[in-house]
N, C-alpha and C positions, 0 to 999 in steps of 0.2 A: 231372082223376079224382086223388083223393087216396091215397098210399102206405101201406100199413101198416109200421107197425113194428115188430121183435118183442117180446118179454112184458118183457125189458128196458127197454125203452123210453130206450136210451142208443144213441151213437152205433156203439158196437162190434158191437153185437149179442148181447153175452155178459157175462160175467162176469169177472174178471180176477185170476189167481190172483198172489201175489206165491212168488217161487222163493228167500226170503230163511232163511238158516239161521244161527242165533245157536252157535258150539260155545264157551263157556265152559271156559280150559285155566288147569288150577291149581286150581280147586274142592271134590277131594277135599283138596287139601294144605290149603285153607282150611277146612273142615271139622278136620283134625283139628288145626291152628290153634284155634278156637275151643273144641272140646273141651280143650285142654292148657291155655286161658285160666279156663275156666270156675270150676275147685278158683282160682286167684286172684282172679276178682272174689269170690266165695261170701267168700273169708279178708277178705277189703278190706272187702264190707261187713259181717261179725262183727265186723271192728274197729271200724268207725263205729256200728256200735250198741251195744259194750259203752261204747265212749267218751259216747254220747248216753243210758244207763241210768246209768253212773256220773252225769254233769250231773245227771240228775232226781232221783236217790240223794242227793245230796248240797244242791238244791235244797228237795228235801222234809224233809231232816231239818236243815237252817237255818232252814226254816219254823215249825217246830212250838213250840207251850208248851213254855217251861225250868222245870219244877220238879224232877224228878230228873236229869235228862238220858237216862233210857229210850229216851224217842222217835228223840233225835238219835242215841244210839247205836243203835239197833235196827232203821236204815231200812237195807235190803237189796236187792240187783238178785241175781237168779239167772237162769241162762241155760238154753236147752234144747238139747241138743249137735249134732242133728242137722236145727233150725229155725234161722231167723233171728228169733229170739222172746226176749225180756226181761220177765221180769217183777218190777215193783220196790211195795216197799208191808213190812208189819212183818208178821213169821209167828210172831217168836217170843208165848209164852202170857204172858208176862209185860209184855206192853203190848197186850194184848187192847182197850185204851181208843184206840188211835188211831183205829178207825173213829168211836169217840164224836165225837172231838176233827173229824176230817175234816168230818164229816156233822152233827152236832151230836144234841141229844139236846130232848125237852120244857123242861127246865131250864138248857141247857148249848147257848147259841147255835156255830153253827159257825165253826171257825177249821179249812180247809181249807191241807194244804200240800202234800200230792200232786198234785191237780187243778192249780193253776198252776204247779209244777214243771213237769207235761207239756204243758200249753199254752204253758209258756215255749220249749221243746226242739221240739216241732211243728214250730215254723219253722226250726228249723237242721239236722234230721237228713237231710234230702235234700242241703243245701251238705255234710253231713258224708262221707254216702257218695261223693258226687263226688268229695272230694280222696282219698280214700283208693283208689277203685280207678284216678283218675288217678297217683297214687304207683306205684301196683303193676302197670299196665300198660309193659310196655316200653316 
């Protein structure tokens, strides 16, 4: 005659529960330290952003057609205070034709300067942020 096993099918006849408890000491202190680092890291990221934006601005200004120099002088970078965001371009009314040079028209072929400058900087910004954060951390 065969013996029937219990529903668990194992030798112990039931489930085993582990009595392990993990207590992490200093977690509150770690949270406080991380909260203290947030402004430091944000400031480091902003420095890297400014550096990258200036590199894009300089490359874009250097790559424009040179006649009167308005496009070279008019390239600007502007930053938003509460965001890690930069805008690079031409905002003066005197250089409205920058868009025409960047994208071209039916009669003028495109001679982009801002697009290639952004593409060149895209591969560098990650390393810039990493370097600035490493310098900022104690």
